GUTORGU-771775 format. One line per 5 residues: number of its first residue (from 1); their letters; for each residue x, y, z of C-alpha. Coordinates in Angstrom, 2 decimals, m for minus. Example, Ala and Ser with C-alpha at 12.3 -4.5 7.8 and 13.67 -1.06 7.14 Angstrom:
GUTORGU-771775
1) as) 12.30 m4.50 7.80 ~ 13.67 m1.06 7.14
***
This chain:
GUTORGU-771775
1) mnyln) 72.33 103.66 86.25 ~ 73.29 107.14 87.39 ~ 75.86 106.60 90.10 ~ 76.98 110.23 89.84 ~ 73.48 111.45 90.62
6) mdekk) 73.81 114.18 87.98 ~ 71.14 115.74 85.82 ~ 71.67 114.37 82.29 ~ 70.55 117.67 80.73 ~ 73.28 119.52 82.60
11) llpvv) 75.82 116.79 81.92 ~ 75.49 116.70 78.11 ~ 77.02 120.17 77.50 ~ 79.98 119.19 79.70 ~ 80.49 115.97 77.77
16) lelni) 80.28 117.87 74.47 ~ 82.93 120.36 75.63 ~ 85.16 117.52 76.80 ~ 84.80 115.81 73.41 ~ 85.72 119.08 71.68
21) llady) 88.77 119.35 73.92 ~ 89.60 115.73 73.12 ~ 89.31 116.49 69.40 ~ 91.52 119.57 69.77 ~ 94.19 117.62 71.60
26) nlyyq) 94.15 114.81 69.05 ~ 94.71 117.20 66.16 ~ 97.36 119.05 68.17 ~ 99.06 115.73 69.01 ~ 99.12 114.58 65.40
31) klrgf) 100.43 117.94 64.24 ~ 103.24 117.69 66.80 ~ 104.11 114.18 65.56 ~ 104.18 115.35 61.96 ~ 106.36 118.31 62.83
36) hwnil) 108.68 116.12 64.93 ~ 109.16 113.75 61.99 ~ 109.66 116.50 59.41 ~ 111.58 119.27 61.17 ~ 114.51 120.69 59.23
41) gknff) 116.66 123.76 59.52 ~ 118.88 125.49 62.02 ~ 116.50 124.79 64.93 ~ 116.28 121.05 64.23 ~ 117.83 119.76 67.45
46) dlhik) 115.95 122.05 69.82 ~ 112.59 121.70 68.11 ~ 112.88 117.96 67.51 ~ 113.28 117.45 71.27 ~ 110.60 120.03 72.17
51) feely) 108.03 118.55 69.78 ~ 108.58 115.12 71.31 ~ 108.17 116.55 74.80 ~ 104.95 118.30 73.77 ~ 103.40 115.29 72.03
56) ndaki) 104.17 113.06 75.02 ~ 102.41 115.57 77.26 ~ 99.46 115.80 74.84 ~ 99.19 112.00 74.78 ~ 98.72 111.95 78.55
61) kidei) 96.10 114.71 78.39 ~ 94.21 112.87 75.64 ~ 93.95 109.79 77.81 ~ 92.87 111.80 80.86 ~ 90.14 113.63 78.91
66) aeril) 88.79 110.40 77.41 ~ 88.74 108.73 80.81 ~ 86.91 111.72 82.29 ~ 84.21 111.35 79.63 ~ 83.90 107.65 80.48
71) tlqhh) 83.63 108.54 84.16 ~ 80.63 110.67 83.24 ~ 79.10 107.55 81.67 ~ 79.50 108.69 78.08 ~ 81.76 107.53 75.28
76) pvsqf) 84.64 109.68 74.09 ~ 84.79 110.46 70.39 ~ 87.44 108.20 68.91 ~ 87.31 108.65 65.15 ~ 89.60 111.11 63.45
81) aeyik) 86.83 112.25 61.08 ~ 84.83 113.30 64.15 ~ 87.85 115.07 65.64 ~ 88.16 117.15 62.48 ~ 84.45 118.07 62.63
86) lsdlk) 84.53 119.02 66.32 ~ 87.88 120.78 66.56 ~ 88.67 124.41 65.86 ~ 92.18 123.30 64.94 ~ 92.98 122.58 61.32
91) evtpl) 95.19 120.01 59.69 ~ 98.23 121.46 57.95 ~ 101.10 120.07 55.98 ~ 104.08 119.16 58.16 ~ 106.33 120.32 55.31
96) mkdie) 106.89 123.88 56.43 ~ 109.74 125.93 57.84 ~ 110.64 125.50 61.49 ~ 109.47 128.98 62.46 ~ 106.14 128.39 60.68
101) mvtel) 105.71 125.20 62.71 ~ 106.21 127.08 65.94 ~ 103.76 129.80 64.87 ~ 101.17 127.16 63.94 ~ 101.54 125.39 67.29
106) lgdhk) 101.32 128.62 69.26 ~ 98.04 129.40 67.51 ~ 96.73 125.93 68.29 ~ 97.83 126.17 71.90 ~ 95.99 129.47 72.24
111) kitns) 92.80 127.94 70.81 ~ 93.04 124.95 73.15 ~ 93.63 127.04 76.27 ~ 90.88 129.52 75.36 ~ 88.32 126.83 74.54
116) negdt) 87.36 126.59 78.19 ~ 86.58 130.30 78.23 ~ 84.34 130.27 75.16 ~ 86.77 132.49 73.22 ~ 87.45 130.10 70.35
***
């Protein structure tokens, strides 16, 4: 059943890119959670709140991306091992200095926002 009336050959690259974006956001989300739980230092209060704000936003985006894939009659990737394979983002220890956390997240954010442009 192809209720979207779309060419499957043209649709598959879109679904792959959406699954990569989903993988990126899942790694980004988990990194934010880990940083939120482990933040120390002089920027604790500001970053603790900001990390929570960012992971709540990422959680919404994750759901929207997965639902978009379903709308295209495909299944979103939902295993963390697959996220790690698909994503350009890397897992890191959450036990780092506050400034290092921010630097790590800025790099991830850049990768996520550039992924649509093919500049990863």
